[in-house]
C-alpha positions as CSV (number, residue, x, y, z in Angstrom):
1,M,137.5,195.1,238.8
2,S,139.1,198.4,239.8
3,E,142.8,198.9,240.3
4,S,144.2,200.7,243.4
5,T,146.3,203.7,242.8
6,G,147.8,203.7,246.3
7,P,146.5,205.1,249.5
8,Q,143.5,207.4,249.1
9,P,143.8,210.9,250.5
10,Q,142.0,211.4,253.8
11,P,139.7,214.3,254.0
12,S,141.2,217.1,256.0
13,P,139.6,217.6,259.4
14,S,137.2,220.6,259.4
15,Q,138.1,223.6,261.4
16,P,136.2,223.8,264.7
17,D,133.8,226.6,264.9
18,D,134.2,229.4,267.3
19,S,132.1,227.8,270.1
20,V,134.2,224.6,270.0
21,R,137.4,226.7,270.1
22,A,136.1,228.7,273.0
23,E,135.1,225.4,274.9
24,L,138.6,224.0,274.2
25,T,140.2,227.2,275.5
26,R,138.1,227.2,278.6
27,L,138.9,223.5,279.4
28,R,142.5,224.1,278.7
29,E,142.7,227.0,281.0
30,S,141.1,224.8,283.7
31,I,143.7,222.1,283.1
32,D,146.5,224.7,283.3
33,N,145.1,226.0,286.6
34,I,144.8,222.4,288.0
35,D,148.4,221.7,286.9
36,A,149.6,224.8,288.7
37,A,147.7,223.8,291.8
38,V,149.3,220.3,291.7
39,V,152.8,221.8,291.4
40,H,152.2,224.1,294.4
41,M,150.7,221.2,296.4
42,L,153.7,219.0,295.6
43,A,156.0,221.9,296.6
44,E,154.2,222.1,300.0
45,R,154.5,218.4,300.4
46,F,158.1,218.4,299.8
47,K,158.6,221.1,302.3
48,C,157.0,219.0,304.9
49,T,159.0,215.9,303.9
50,Q,162.3,217.8,304.0
51,Q,161.4,218.6,307.7
52,V,160.8,214.9,308.4
53,G,164.2,214.2,306.7
54,V,165.9,216.6,309.0
55,L,164.2,215.2,312.1
56,K,165.0,211.6,310.9
57,A,168.7,212.6,310.4
58,L,168.9,214.3,313.9
59,H,167.7,211.1,315.5
60,Q,169.5,208.7,313.2
61,L,166.3,207.1,311.8
62,P,166.4,205.5,308.5
63,P,165.5,207.5,305.4
64,A,162.8,205.0,304.3
65,D,159.9,203.8,306.4
66,P,158.4,200.8,304.5
67,D,155.5,200.4,306.9
68,R,154.4,204.0,306.5
69,E,154.8,203.8,302.7
70,A,152.7,200.7,302.6
71,R,149.9,202.5,304.6
72,Q,150.1,205.5,302.3
73,I,149.9,203.5,299.2
74,A,146.8,201.6,300.5
75,R,145.3,204.9,301.6
76,L,145.9,206.6,298.2
77,R,144.6,203.7,296.3
78,E,141.4,203.9,298.4
79,L,141.1,207.6,297.8
80,A,141.8,207.1,294.1
81,G,139.0,204.6,293.7
82,S,136.6,206.9,295.6
83,A,137.6,209.7,293.2
84,K,137.1,207.6,290.1
85,L,140.9,207.6,289.4
86,D,142.8,204.4,288.5
87,P,144.3,203.2,291.8
88,A,147.2,201.6,289.9
89,F,148.1,205.1,288.4
90,A,147.7,206.7,291.9
91,E,150.1,204.0,293.3
92,K,152.6,204.6,290.5
93,L,152.5,208.4,291.1
94,L,152.9,208.0,294.9
95,N,155.8,205.5,294.4
96,F,157.6,208.1,292.3
97,I,157.0,210.7,294.9
98,I,158.2,208.4,297.7
99,A,161.4,207.5,295.9
100,E,162.1,211.3,295.5
101,V,161.5,211.9,299.2
102,I,163.8,208.9,300.2
103,R,166.5,210.4,298.0
104,H,166.1,213.7,299.8
105,H,166.2,212.0,303.1
106,E,169.4,210.2,302.2
107,T,171.0,213.4,301.1
108,I,169.9,215.1,304.3
109,A,171.3,212.2,306.4
110,D,174.7,212.2,304.5
111,G,175.0,215.9,305.2
112,A,174.3,215.4,309.0
113,R,177.2,212.9,309.4
């Protein structure tokens, strides 16, 4: 019967070779480019929703539109499924964005009063 002397040291991971490092770099650069595109697309989206907020404020419409939001969530869930993206994740993301848009609309409406 052997006695244990505590946790055994784990072998250190080997250093990836140059081709693995190059592939990691290539993939990470693609991720960085996609992240930049997402940020720019969100900025464009918020420019449009700011204009919607101004229009709503001018015509005394409520900041939130639950029917539109429900349609957008259903639409995005369908798009996510088609794109092999988890629809629940897509819905969470859109709910986060919608909450921010409503907050902006409320701020615009408060400034118009």
